[in-house]
MIVO-871249 format. One record per residue (C-alpha): x, y, z; residue number from 1; residue in three letters. Coordinates in steps of 0.2 Angstrom, whole numbers, plus 5000, padded with zeros to 4 digits. Example, Ala and Ser with C-alpha at 12.3 -4.5 7.8 and 13.67 -1.06 7.14 Angstrom:
xx;yy;zz;nr;rest
5062;4978;5039;1;ALA
5068;4995;5036;2;SER
//
This chain:
xx;yy;zz;nr;rest
4954;4867;5182;1;MET
4968;4867;5171;2;THR
4975;4852;5163;3;THR
4994;4848;5159;4;LYS
5000;4861;5147;5;SER
5010;4859;5130;6;GLU
5026;4870;5127;7;SER
5027;4878;5110;8;TYR
5043;4888;5101;9;GLU
5040;4903;5092;10;PHE
5050;4903;5076;11;LYS
5067;4912;5076;12;SER
5061;4927;5068;13;GLU
5048;4928;5080;14;ALA
5059;4927;5095;15;ARG
5069;4940;5089;16;GLN
5055;4952;5087;17;LEU
5049;4950;5105;18;LEU
5067;4955;5111;19;GLU
5066;4971;5100;20;LEU
5049;4975;5106;21;MET
5051;4971;5124;22;ILE
5068;4981;5125;23;HIS
5069;4994;5112;24;SER
5052;4998;5102;25;LEU
5038;5007;5110;26;TYR
5040;5026;5114;27;SER
5021;5025;5120;28;ASN
5020;5009;5131;29;LYS
5002;5014;5134;30;GLU
4997;5009;5117;31;ILE
4996;4991;5123;32;PHE
4980;4994;5131;33;LEU
4972;5002;5114;34;ARG
4978;4986;5105;35;GLU
4969;4975;5117;36;LEU
4953;4985;5118;37;ILE
4954;4984;5098;38;SER
4955;4965;5099;39;ASN
4941;4964;5112;40;SER
4930;4975;5102;41;SER
4933;4964;5085;42;ASP
4929;4949;5095;43;ALA
4911;4958;5100;44;LEU
4908;4964;5083;45;ASP
4912;4945;5077;46;LYS
4899;4938;5090;47;LEU
4886;4951;5085;48;ARG
4887;4946;5067;49;PHE
4886;4928;5070;50;GLU
4871;4929;5082;51;ALA
4862;4938;5067;52;ILE
4860;4920;5060;53;ALA
4861;4911;5078;54;ASN
4854;4923;5092;55;PRO
4856;4910;5104;56;ASP
4874;4916;5104;57;LEU
4869;4931;5114;58;LEU
4868;4932;5134;59;ASP
4852;4942;5137;60;GLU
4858;4944;5156;61;GLU
4875;4950;5151;62;ARG
4875;4964;5138;63;PRO
4891;4964;5126;64;LEU
4905;4974;5134;65;GLY
4923;4974;5140;66;ILE
4930;4975;5157;67;ARG
4945;4979;5165;68;ILE
4951;4976;5183;69;ASP
4968;4980;5190;70;CYS
4977;4973;5208;71;ASP
4989;4985;5215;72;PRO
4995;4972;5227;73;GLU
4999;4958;5215;74;THR
5003;4972;5199;75;ARG
4990;4961;5189;76;THR
4980;4970;5175;77;PHE
4965;4960;5167;78;THR
4955;4963;5152;79;ILE
4941;4953;5148;80;SER
4927;4952;5135;81;ASP
4911;4942;5132;82;ASN
4915;4941;5112;83;GLY
4916;4927;5100;84;ILE
4931;4919;5109;85;GLY
4945;4906;5102;86;MET
4947;4888;5100;87;THR
4962;4879;5105;88;ARG
4968;4880;5087;89;ASP
4962;4897;5086;90;GLU
4974;4903;5101;91;LEU
4989;4894;5093;92;ILE
4987;4903;5077;93;ASP
4979;4920;5082;94;ASN
4992;4922;5095;95;LEU
5007;4915;5083;96;GLY
5002;4930;5070;97;THR
5020;4936;5074;98;ILE
5027;4922;5068;99;ALA
5017;4922;5050;100;LYS
5014;4939;5046;101;SER
5028;4946;5037;102;GLY
5042;4945;5052;103;THR
5056;4943;5039;104;ARG
5050;4960;5029;105;GLU
5047;4968;5047;106;PHE
5064;4963;5054;107;SER
5072;4970;5038;108;GLN
5062;4987;5039;109;LYS
5067;4987;5058;110;MET
5085;4987;5054;111;SER
5083;5001;5041;112;ASP
5072;5011;5053;113;SER
5082;5026;5058;114;LYS
5069;5034;5070;115;SER
5057;5030;5085;116;LYS
5043;5035;5074;117;SER
5048;5023;5060;118;ASP
5047;5008;5073;119;VAL
5031;5014;5080;120;ASP
5023;5013;5062;121;ALA
5030;4997;5058;122;LEU
5022;4991;5072;123;ILE
5005;4994;5067;124;GLY
5009;4990;5049;125;GLN
5014;4973;5053;126;PHE
5000;4968;5065;127;GLY
5010;4963;5080;128;VAL
5001;4974;5092;129;GLY
4996;4962;5104;130;PHE
5013;4958;5109;131;TYR
5014;4976;5114;132;SER
5007;4968;5131;133;SER
5026;4963;5135;134;PHE
5031;4981;5134;135;MET
5021;4983;5150;136;ALA
5020;4965;5158;137;ALA
5034;4953;5162;138;SER
5021;4938;5158;139;SER
5005;4937;5149;140;VAL
4991;4924;5151;141;GLU
4975;4922;5139;142;VAL
4960;4911;5143;143;ILE
4947;4910;5130;144;SER
4932;4899;5126;145;ARG
4923;4900;5108;146;HIS
4906;4905;5107;147;ALA
4902;4887;5100;148;LEU
4912;4877;5112;149;GLU
4911;4872;5131;150;GLU
4929;4869;5132;151;GLN
4941;4884;5138;152;ALA
4959;4886;5132;153;THR
4974;4894;5141;154;LYS
4988;4902;5133;155;TRP
5003;4909;5142;156;SER
5020;4915;5139;157;SER
5034;4926;5146;158;SER
5039;4933;5128;159;GLY
5054;4921;5130;160;ASP
5053;4914;5114;161;GLY
5039;4899;5121;162;THR
5021;4898;5126;163;PHE
5012;4886;5133;164;GLU
4995;4877;5129;165;ILE
4982;4870;5140;166;ALA
4965;4865;5143;167;ASP
4955;4875;5156;168;THR
4937;4882;5160;169;THR
4928;4898;5159;170;ARG
4910;4902;5165;171;ASP
4904;4908;5148;172;ALA
4910;4911;5130;173;PRO
4925;4926;5129;174;GLY
4943;4930;5132;175;THR
4952;4936;5147;176;THR
4969;4942;5145;177;ILE
4980;4945;5162;178;LYS
4996;4954;5163;179;LEU
5008;4952;5175;180;MET
5014;4970;5175;181;LEU
5031;4977;5176;182;ARG
5035;4990;5189;183;ASP
5030;5008;5183;184;ALA
5044;5017;5173;185;ASP
5036;5034;5169;186;PRO
5053;5043;5162;187;GLU
5054;5029;5150;188;ASN
5033;5029;5145;189;GLY
5028;5016;5158;190;LEU
5014;5023;5169;191;GLU
5007;5013;5183;192;ASP
4991;5004;5176;193;PHE
4986;4998;5192;194;THR
4979;5016;5195;195;GLN
4963;5020;5191;196;GLU
4966;5037;5185;197;TRP
4980;5030;5173;198;VAL
4968;5018;5165;199;ILE
4954;5030;5162;200;LYS
4964;5043;5155;201;GLN
4971;5030;5143;202;THR
4954;5024;5137;203;VAL
4947;5041;5135;204;LYS
4963;5045;5125;205;ARG
4963;5030;5114;206;TYR
4946;5021;5113;207;SER
4932;5032;5119;208;ASP
4924;5030;5102;209;PHE
4922;5011;5104;210;VAL
4904;5006;5103;211;GLN
4904;4994;5117;212;TYR
4905;4999;5134;213;PRO
4921;4997;5143;214;ILE
4919;4996;5161;215;GLU
4932;4997;5174;216;LEU
4931;4989;5191;217;ARG
4932;5005;5203;218;VAL
4934;5005;5223;219;THR
4928;5021;5232;220;ARG
4924;5024;5251;221;THR
4908;5033;5257;222;GLU
4901;5038;5275;223;VAL
4885;5039;5279;224;GLU
4878;5057;5278;225;ARG
4864;5067;5285;226;ASP
4850;5075;5276;227;ASP
4861;5091;5276;228;ASP
4875;5081;5266;229;GLY
4885;5080;5282;230;LYS
4894;5066;5287;231;ALA
4885;5056;5302;232;VAL
4897;5058;5318;233;GLU
4904;5039;5321;234;GLY
4899;5032;5305;235;ALA
4909;5021;5297;236;GLU
4918;5021;5280;237;GLU
4909;5009;5268;238;LYS
4920;5002;5254;239;THR
4910;5002;5238;240;ILE
4916;4991;5223;241;VAL
4907;4995;5205;242;GLU
4909;4994;5187;243;TRP
4910;5011;5180;244;GLN
4909;5014;5160;245;THR
4923;5024;5155;246;VAL
4921;5027;5137;247;ASN
4906;5037;5128;248;SER
4903;5024;5115;249;MET
4897;5036;5102;250;LYS
4901;5031;5084;251;ALA
4913;5045;5079;252;ILE
4906;5042;5060;253;TRP
4889;5048;5066;254;THR
4894;5064;5075;255;ARG
4894;5081;5066;256;SER
4911;5083;5058;257;PRO
4912;5100;5068;258;SER
4909;5091;5084;259;ASP
4925;5081;5081;260;VAL
4942;5087;5084;261;SER
4957;5082;5074;262;ASP
4965;5073;5088;263;ASP
4948;5061;5089;264;GLU
4947;5057;5071;265;TYR
4967;5053;5072;266;SER
4965;5040;5086;267;GLU
4949;5033;5078;268;PHE
4959;5031;5063;269;TYR
4974;5022;5073;270;LYS
4960;5010;5081;271;HIS
4952;5006;5063;272;LEU
4969;5003;5055;273;ALA
4979;4995;5068;274;ARG
4992;5009;5063;275;ASP
5003;5019;5074;276;TRP
5004;5035;5063;277;GLU
4990;5050;5060;278;ASP
4981;5048;5043;279;PRO
4987;5058;5027;280;PHE
4971;5064;5026;281;ASP
4951;5060;5028;282;ARG
4934;5062;5020;283;LEU
4918;5062;5027;284;THR
4901;5062;5019;285;PHE
4883;5058;5021;286;LYS
4870;5054;5007;287;VAL
4851;5057;5011;288;GLU
4836;5053;5002;289;GLY
4828;5036;4996;290;THR
4845;5028;5000;291;PHE
4854;5034;5016;292;GLU
4873;5031;5020;293;TYR
4887;5040;5029;294;GLN
4906;5037;5026;295;ALA
4921;5040;5036;296;LEU
4937;5039;5025;297;LEU
4955;5040;5028;298;PHE
4970;5039;5017;299;ILE
4986;5032;5029;300;PRO
5001;5040;5032;301;GLY
5012;5030;5023;302;ARG
5009;5015;5011;303;ALA
5007;4997;5021;304;PRO
5021;4984;5018;305;TYR
5008;4973;5009;306;ASP
5001;4984;4997;307;LEU
5006;4974;4981;308;PHE
5004;4957;4988;309;TYR
4994;4947;4978;310;ARG
4982;4941;4993;311;ASP
4981;4957;5001;312;GLN
4965;4959;5010;313;LYS
4958;4976;5008;314;TYR
4940;4986;5011;315;GLY
4931;4996;5021;316;LEU
4922;4991;5036;317;GLN
4902;4990;5031;318;LEU
4889;4992;5045;319;TYR
4869;4992;5045;320;VAL
4865;5004;5059;321;ASN
4881;5003;5067;322;ARG
4881;4983;5067;323;VAL
4897;4977;5057;324;LEU
4892;4964;5045;325;ILE
4908;4964;5035;326;LYS
4926;4967;5041;327;GLU
4934;4972;5024;328;ALA
4920;4974;5011;329;ALA
4932;4976;4995;330;ASP
4916;4978;4986;331;GLU
4914;4995;4991;332;LEU
4933;5000;4984;333;LEU
4941;4997;4968;334;PRO
4958;4988;4968;335;GLU
4967;5006;4964;336;TRP
4960;5013;4981;337;LEU
4964;4997;4991;338;ARG
4976;5007;5004;339;PHE
4960;5017;5008;340;MET
4954;5013;5027;341;LYS
4937;5019;5034;342;GLY
4919;5014;5039;343;VAL
4901;5016;5029;344;VAL
4885;5013;5038;345;ASP
4869;5012;5030;346;SER
4852;5009;5039;347;PRO
4845;5002;5022;348;ASP
4855;4987;5017;349;LEU
4852;4970;5024;350;SER
4861;4962;5039;351;LEU
4859;4946;5032;352;ASN
4871;4948;5015;353;VAL
4883;4936;5007;354;SER
4896;4942;4996;355;ARG
4886;4937;4981;356;GLU
4874;4950;4987;357;ILE
4884;4963;4990;358;LEU
4893;4962;4974;359;GLN
4876;4962;4964;360;ASN
4867;4975;4975;361;ASP
4865;4992;4964;362;ARG
4865;5001;4981;363;ARG
4883;4995;4984;364;VAL
4888;4997;4967;365;ALA
4882;5016;4971;366;ALA
4891;5018;4986;367;ILE
4907;5013;4977;368;ARG
4905;5025;4964;369;LYS
4903;5039;4976;370;ARG
4916;5034;4986;371;ILE
4929;5034;4970;372;CYS
4922;5050;4964;373;LYS
4924;5059;4982;374;LYS
4942;5052;4983;375;VAL
4945;5059;4966;376;ILE
4939;5075;4970;377;ASP
4949;5075;4986;378;GLN
4965;5071;4977;379;LEU
4963;5084;4964;380;LYS
4960;5098;4976;381;ALA
4977;5091;4983;382;LEU
4986;5094;4966;383;LYS
4983;5113;4966;384;ASN
5001;5122;4969;385;ASP
4996;5127;4986;386;GLU
4997;5110;4991;387;ASN
5010;5103;4980;388;ARG
5022;5098;4994;389;ASP
5007;5087;5001;390;LYS
5002;5078;4985;391;TYR
5020;5074;4981;392;THR
5020;5064;4998;393;THR
5004;5055;4994;394;PHE
5010;5051;4976;395;TRP
5027;5044;4981;396;GLU
5016;5032;4994;397;ASN
5003;5028;4981;398;TYR
5007;5033;4965;399;GLY
5009;5017;4957;400;GLN
4994;5010;4964;401;VAL
4983;5026;4957;402;ILE
4990;5022;4941;403;LYS
4980;5006;4940;404;GLU
4963;5016;4941;405;GLY
4969;5021;4921;406;SER
4962;5003;4916;407;THR
4945;5008;4927;408;ASP
4932;5009;4913;409;ALA
4923;5021;4923;410;ASP
4936;5031;4930;411;PHE
4950;5032;4920;412;LYS
4946;5048;4913;413;ASP
4946;5056;4930;414;SER
4960;5045;4936;415;VAL
4971;5052;4921;416;GLN
4970;5070;4928;417;GLU
4979;5064;4946;418;LEU
4993;5054;4936;419;LEU
5010;5063;4939;420;TRP
5027;5057;4929;421;PHE
5044;5064;4930;422;LYS
5050;5071;4914;423;SER
5064;5080;4905;424;SER
5057;5096;4911;425;ASN
5063;5095;4928;426;SER
5076;5085;4939;427;GLU
5066;5084;4954;428;GLU
5048;5090;4951;429;ASP
5034;5078;4944;430;TYR
5022;5085;4930;431;THR
5004;5080;4927;432;SER
4998;5077;4910;433;LEU
4989;5093;4909;434;ALA
5005;5102;4915;435;GLU
5014;5094;4900;436;TYR
5002;5101;4887;437;VAL
5002;5118;4893;438;ASP
5022;5117;4889;439;ARG
5021;5110;4872;440;MET
5032;5120;4860;441;VAL
5023;5128;4845;442;GLU
5019;5116;4832;443;GLY
5018;5100;4844;444;GLN
5003;5090;4844;445;ASP
5009;5074;4853;446;THR
5013;5069;4870;447;ILE
5030;5060;4871;448;TYR
5036;5047;4883;449;TYR
5049;5035;4885;450;ILE
5048;5018;4896;451;THR
5063;5012;4906;452;GLY
5070;5003;4922;453;ALA
5074;5020;4931;454;ASN
5078;5039;4927;455;ARG
5096;5037;4922;456;ALA
5092;5024;4909;457;ALA
5079;5033;4900;458;VAL
5087;5050;4902;459;GLU
5103;5044;4893;460;ASN
5093;5036;4880;461;SER
5099;5038;4862;462;PRO
5079;5039;4857;463;HIS
5080;5056;4866;464;LEU
5094;5065;4857;465;GLU
5083;5073;4843;466;ALA
5069;5077;4858;467;PHE
5084;5087;4866;468;ARG
5090;5096;4852;469;ALA
5072;5102;4849;470;LYS
5068;5108;4867;471;GLY
5054;5095;4866;472;ILE
5048;5088;4882;473;GLU
5047;5069;4886;474;VAL
5040;5061;4899;475;LEU
5050;5046;4909;476;TYR
5038;5031;4914;477;LEU
5049;5021;4926;478;VAL
5036;5012;4936;479;ASP
5033;4994;4931;480;PRO
5016;4999;4930;481;ILE
5019;5012;4918;482;ASP
5023;4998;4904;483;GLU
5003;4992;4906;484;ILE
4994;5007;4910;485;ILE
5001;5018;4895;486;ILE
4992;5006;4884;487;GLY
4975;5012;4891;488;HIS
4979;5031;4887;489;ILE
4979;5034;4870;490;PRO
4976;5053;4870;491;GLU
4975;5067;4883;492;PHE
4965;5083;4880;493;GLN
4964;5076;4862;494;GLU
4984;5075;4862;495;LYS
4990;5058;4855;496;LYS
5002;5049;4867;497;LEU
5017;5042;4857;498;GLN
5033;5031;4865;499;SER
5049;5041;4858;500;ALA
5056;5024;4855;501;SER
5043;5016;4843;502;LYS
5037;5021;4825;503;GLY
5043;5036;4815;504;ASP
5048;5052;4824;505;VAL
5043;5069;4816;506;GLU
5049;5085;4826;507;LEU
5049;5101;4822;508;GLY
5040;5113;4810;509;SER
5032;5108;4795;510;GLU
5046;5114;4784;511;GLU
5059;5105;4796;512;GLU
5050;5089;4795;513;ARG
5047;5089;4775;514;LYS
5067;5095;4772;515;ALA
5072;5080;4785;516;ALA
5063;5066;4777;517;GLU
5068;5072;4760;518;GLU
5087;5071;4766;519;SER
5083;5054;4774;520;LYS
5075;5048;4760;521;LYS
5089;5053;4747;522;GLU
5103;5046;4759;523;LYS
5092;5030;4759;524;ALA
5091;5027;4741;525;GLU
5109;5030;4740;526;SER
5113;5018;4754;527;HIS
5101;5004;4750;528;ALA
5112;4989;4746;529;PRO
5122;4993;4762;530;LEU
5107;4993;4773;531;LEU
5101;4978;4763;532;GLU
5118;4970;4768;533;LYS
5117;4975;4786;534;LEU
5100;4969;4786;535;GLN
5103;4951;4780;536;ALA
5118;4950;4793;537;ALA
5105;4953;4806;538;LEU
5091;4945;4799;539;ASP
5088;4933;4814;540;THR
5087;4948;4826;541;HIS
5080;4963;4817;542;VAL
5065;4966;4805;543;LYS
5073;4981;4796;544;GLU
5088;4992;4796;545;VAL
5084;5011;4791;546;ARG
5091;5028;4795;547;PHE
5085;5038;4809;548;SER
5077;5054;4812;549;SER
5079;5053;4830;550;ARG
5097;5051;4833;551;LEU
5111;5066;4833;552;THR
5124;5059;4843;553;ASP
5123;5040;4845;554;SER
5127;5027;4830;555;ALA
5111;5017;4831;556;ALA
5096;5013;4841;557;CYS
5082;4999;4841;558;LEU
5063;5004;4839;559;VAL
5047;4995;4838;560;GLY
5033;4998;4827;561;GLU
5019;5008;4834;562;GLU
5009;4994;4842;563;PHE
5025;4983;4847;564;ASP
5027;4979;4866;565;MET
5042;4987;4873;566;THR
5057;4978;4880;567;PRO
5052;4983;4898;568;GLY
5034;4975;4894;569;LEU
5042;4959;4886;570;GLU
5053;4956;4900;571;ARG
5038;4959;4913;572;LEU
5027;4947;4905;573;LEU
5041;4935;4904;574;LYS
5045;4936;4924;575;GLN
5025;4934;4927;576;SER
5027;4917;4918;577;GLY
5018;4921;4901;578;GLN
5022;4915;4885;579;ASP
5027;4929;4875;580;VAL
5033;4928;4856;581;PRO
5049;4934;4850;582;THR
5049;4950;4842;583;GLN
5060;4957;4830;584;LYS
5062;4977;4831;585;ARG
5070;4990;4819;586;ILE
5088;4996;4821;587;LEU
5090;5012;4815;588;GLU
5106;5021;4810;589;ILE
5112;5038;4813;590;ASN
5114;5044;4794;591;PRO
5125;5058;4800;592;GLU
5137;5047;4812;593;HIS
5154;5045;4805;594;ALA
5152;5025;4808;595;VAL
5142;5026;4791;596;LEU
5156;5033;4782;597;GLY
5167;5020;4788;598;LYS
5154;5006;4784;599;LEU
5151;5014;4767;600;LYS
5169;5013;4763;601;GLY
5171;4995;4768;602;LEU
5155;4991;4755;603;PHE
5163;5000;4741;604;ASP
5179;4992;4743;605;ALA
5171;4975;4746;606;ASP
5153;4972;4748;607;SER
5156;4954;4755;608;ASN
5169;4960;4767;609;ASP
5166;4949;4782;610;PRO
5169;4965;4793;611;LYS
5153;4971;4787;612;LEU
5143;4958;4797;613;ALA
5153;4961;4812;614;ASP
5150;4978;4813;615;TYR
5133;4976;4810;616;ALA
5131;4964;4827;617;HIS
5143;4977;4836;618;LEU
5129;4990;4831;619;LEU
5115;4978;4835;620;HIS
5123;4974;4854;621;GLY
5128;4992;4857;622;GLN
5109;4999;4854;623;ALA
5103;4984;4865;624;LEU
5116;4988;4878;625;ILE
5111;5008;4878;626;ALA
5093;5003;4881;627;GLU
5095;4991;4896;628;GLY
5091;4975;4887;629;SER
5102;4959;4887;630;SER
5114;4953;4873;631;LEU
5108;4937;4863;632;PRO
5126;4931;4862;633;ASP
5137;4941;4875;634;PRO
5153;4930;4871;635;ALA
5152;4933;4853;636;SER
5149;4952;4856;637;PHE
5165;4952;4867;638;ALA
5174;4943;4854;639;GLN
5171;4955;4841;640;ARG
5174;4970;4853;641;ILE
5191;4961;4855;642;THR
5196;4960;4837;643;GLU
5191;4978;4834;644;LEU
5203;4984;4847;645;MET
5217;4974;4841;646;VAL
5215;4980;4822;647;GLN
//
């Protein structure tokens, strides 16, 4: 019996997404069945897990499973499970996922999508798979009863932006989803899902590995036969209706890799990750001995939309003897591998585990360590020249996350071998630290880098002028994470890493360095009063004014001491709400630039000429602009520029 229903409206973004999906999204509309089976499988997993502590939740007379029934006459398709079920509130919340899981980002990415495959991938990424039902159905009805409740609830919608909620009855806990099917349209990817062969084919293709029986209600006719197998004359045909299991239920990670095809692995990944694309790569391994476990891991084909969300949930599915005990076991992965998907199964762990137990279990720590090593080894193999294009694809998806591994005390040395950066060596290609070392010029003993907002900003930086003149390669660190991780890489292969915008830069051979230092020292002595004057004018902004050995064309630049924060890191910390003390840097002036001669002439004519202070501020402002920093007083800077132009 169903009571009076209550009507709810989806948010405007959800209504828009329903329209998009119903009319234009899915290229393979049969995928809706995979999504519904995956949801049922999850519900069964949850019930089995809860039953570890509360065995009464299981019904001995009805094994856990999924059933599918269809009626060609009414064109209805029904899928049911005896899993954990949902309460009234959970139905409203869970089937309202589309209204709360990144719909704005989804809509934006939908607008930017250029191909059908992009659209399919986005659907999987944003977790709106349940609503694929509306591609095959004109309306959907869900009846669910939670395992701990007697009351059932009915949810129904025609995909028009509203849904109805009402109390109803259900004989046992679980969920039943009934689809009022649209007319079959094979030309546009919608087969007739009232046909048994269509359902069997789709289940076999996408969900054969689901570990619960998927039973299809089938109808067949038979006649009485004699001992020779021939039909008895005059015997009437009997109609037989029975439930037929249509999946193998073999956990794919327990099978030998040689017995599993690429397509099977791909479909399992899509089921596991709720993705619509094939995985980028996979790895399988098994550990035997006093502690046994096996793992099947995948790298997704593209980075998920929430990869950098602070509250993103990540982790591998953890099984004990094929019993799921945790859906997202983040104890098995470090944060810098949070994009990985997969399964770990061990017969030696306890079924009764808590988060605290997992965190403190030495066996879990051993699994985590082995997973990290296996993934690193797999990625190292991809980095060779033969797979360079493939590793480029991986790096552009996950490079920023891998860089976070540079701060992992256990794996930072191995992770450093995976790092790629753009550099002054090539317009397009990435380079590793090892490749940089191989290309170092004779006499070079330092790996140089520069941080900045983007390639154009660092490539045109005054700090690199002397490096270009000497033919010395500089790494371009232009990801925000670079500002943080570079402090964790003091050296590589016994070569010190140094910022091109910090400290003193000494380039060239020993003789060239010595000659340059003597020349700079002589000029500094002869211009000491002028430098002191400029320093006095800029005292609130810089700690020192000195001559530069890194400038060849520009008049000035700002540099920091070796252990100072870069301007980029300072901005990053301030944006994150941290209280960062203002730090003074060093203004370096090109001793060979014509502007120095002009300043010297003014100073020699009148050491108190007010223009000296104006020019000092102009040089400081010019240096700030060149590195992409903000001016402390833009109005004053503009006024000084104007006065200079009218002189």
